[in-house]
C-alpha positions as CSV (number, residue, x, y, z in Angstrom):
1,X,-4.7,18.5,-5.5
2,X,-4.4,19.1,-1.8
3,X,-8.1,18.2,-1.4
4,X,-7.6,14.8,-3.1
5,X,-4.6,14.1,-0.8
6,X,-6.7,15.0,2.3
7,X,-9.3,12.5,1.2
8,X,-6.7,9.8,0.7
9,X,-5.2,10.6,4.2
10,X,-8.7,10.4,5.7
11,X,-9.2,6.9,4.2
12,X,-5.9,5.7,5.6
13,X,-6.6,7.3,9.0
14,X,-10.0,5.5,9.0
15,X,-8.2,2.1,8.3
16,X,-5.7,2.9,11.1
17,X,-8.5,3.5,13.6
18,X,-10.3,0.3,12.4
19,X,-7.2,-1.8,12.7
20,X,-6.7,-0.5,16.3
21,X,-10.4,-1.0,17.1
22,X,-10.2,-4.6,15.8
23,X,-7.0,-5.3,17.8
24,X,-8.6,-4.1,21.1
25,X,-12.2,-5.4,20.4
26,X,-11.6,-8.8,22.1
27,X,-11.3,-7.0,25.4
28,X,-13.9,-4.3,24.6
29,X,-16.6,-6.9,23.7
30,X,-15.4,-9.6,26.1
31,X,-14.5,-12.3,23.5
32,X,-10.8,-12.5,24.5
33,X,-11.3,-16.1,26.0
34,X,-12.3,-17.3,22.5
35,X,-8.9,-18.0,21.1
36,X,-9.9,-18.2,17.4
37,X,-11.8,-14.9,17.4
38,X,-9.3,-13.0,19.5
39,X,-6.2,-14.2,17.6
40,X,-7.9,-13.4,14.3
41,X,-8.8,-9.9,15.6
42,X,-5.3,-9.3,17.0
43,X,-3.4,-10.4,13.8
44,X,-5.9,-8.8,11.4
45,X,-5.9,-5.6,13.4
46,X,-2.1,-5.3,13.3
47,X,-2.1,-6.0,9.5
48,X,-4.8,-3.4,8.8
49,X,-3.1,-0.8,11.0
50,X,0.3,-1.6,9.5
51,X,-1.0,-1.2,5.9
52,X,-2.6,2.0,6.9
53,X,0.6,3.4,8.3
54,X,2.5,2.3,5.2
55,X,-0.2,4.0,3.0
56,X,0.1,7.2,5.1
57,X,3.8,7.2,4.5
58,X,3.6,6.7,0.7
59,X,0.6,5.6,-1.3
60,X,1.0,2.5,-3.3
61,X,-1.8,0.5,-4.9
62,X,-0.5,-2.8,-3.6
63,X,-1.3,-1.6,0.0
64,X,-4.9,-1.0,-1.0
65,X,-5.2,-4.4,-2.7
66,X,-3.9,-6.0,0.5
67,X,-6.3,-4.0,2.6
68,X,-9.1,-5.1,0.3
69,X,-8.1,-8.7,0.7
70,X,-7.6,-8.4,4.5
71,X,-11.0,-6.6,4.9
72,X,-12.7,-9.4,3.0
73,X,-10.9,-12.0,5.1
74,X,-12.0,-10.3,8.3
75,X,-15.6,-10.2,7.1
76,X,-15.8,-13.9,6.3
77,X,-13.4,-15.2,9.0
78,X,-16.1,-15.9,11.6
79,X,-17.4,-18.7,9.3
80,X,-14.0,-19.8,7.9
81,X,-12.3,-19.9,11.3
82,X,-15.4,-21.1,13.2
83,X,-16.4,-18.5,15.6
84,X,-19.7,-17.4,14.0
85,X,-21.5,-18.6,17.1
86,X,-19.9,-15.9,19.1
87,X,-22.2,-13.0,18.2
88,X,-20.1,-10.1,19.5
89,X,-17.0,-11.4,17.7
90,X,-18.9,-12.2,14.5
91,X,-20.6,-8.8,14.3
92,X,-17.4,-6.9,15.1
93,X,-15.4,-8.8,12.4
94,X,-18.1,-8.5,9.8
95,X,-18.6,-4.7,10.3
96,X,-14.9,-3.9,10.5
97,X,-14.1,-6.1,7.5
98,X,-16.8,-4.7,5.3
99,X,-15.7,-1.1,6.1
100,X,-12.0,-1.8,5.5
101,X,-12.8,-3.5,2.2
102,X,-15.1,-0.7,1.1
103,X,-12.6,2.0,2.0
104,X,-9.9,0.1,0.1
105,X,-12.2,-0.5,-2.9
106,X,-13.0,3.2,-3.0
107,X,-9.3,4.2,-2.8
108,X,-8.5,1.8,-5.7
109,X,-11.4,3.1,-7.8
110,X,-10.3,6.7,-7.2
111,X,-6.7,5.7,-8.2
112,X,-7.9,4.2,-11.4
113,X,-10.4,7.0,-12.2
114,X,-8.0,9.8,-11.3
115,X,-6.0,11.9,-13.8
116,X,-3.3,10.0,-15.7
117,X,0.1,10.1,-14.1
118,X,3.0,11.2,-16.1
119,X,6.1,9.1,-15.7
120,X,9.5,10.5,-16.6
């Protein structure tokens, strides 16, 4: 049981790091002057990190569903928001978004495939 909890904590820690990475990436990759890309990175990074902190405090499936949605948003946002022409911003968003979505999908899959929970 402890091993399962450690894997869950690892997934949340990965999302926390990815959220922080996304938040700081406009300065790291130099796309901070691009308002659309940088604001999307800042807001999405805060949301991903906040959901990861909430999941670390107490796991709930809604947090993983939101992380899946936010991860998918981050991955497609360069085309939706219109900064796909900014290669560093586009690559950063796609990579981070896909990883966040995959981690959330795996967590959801494990939650549904795990042993049944007994409710009193």
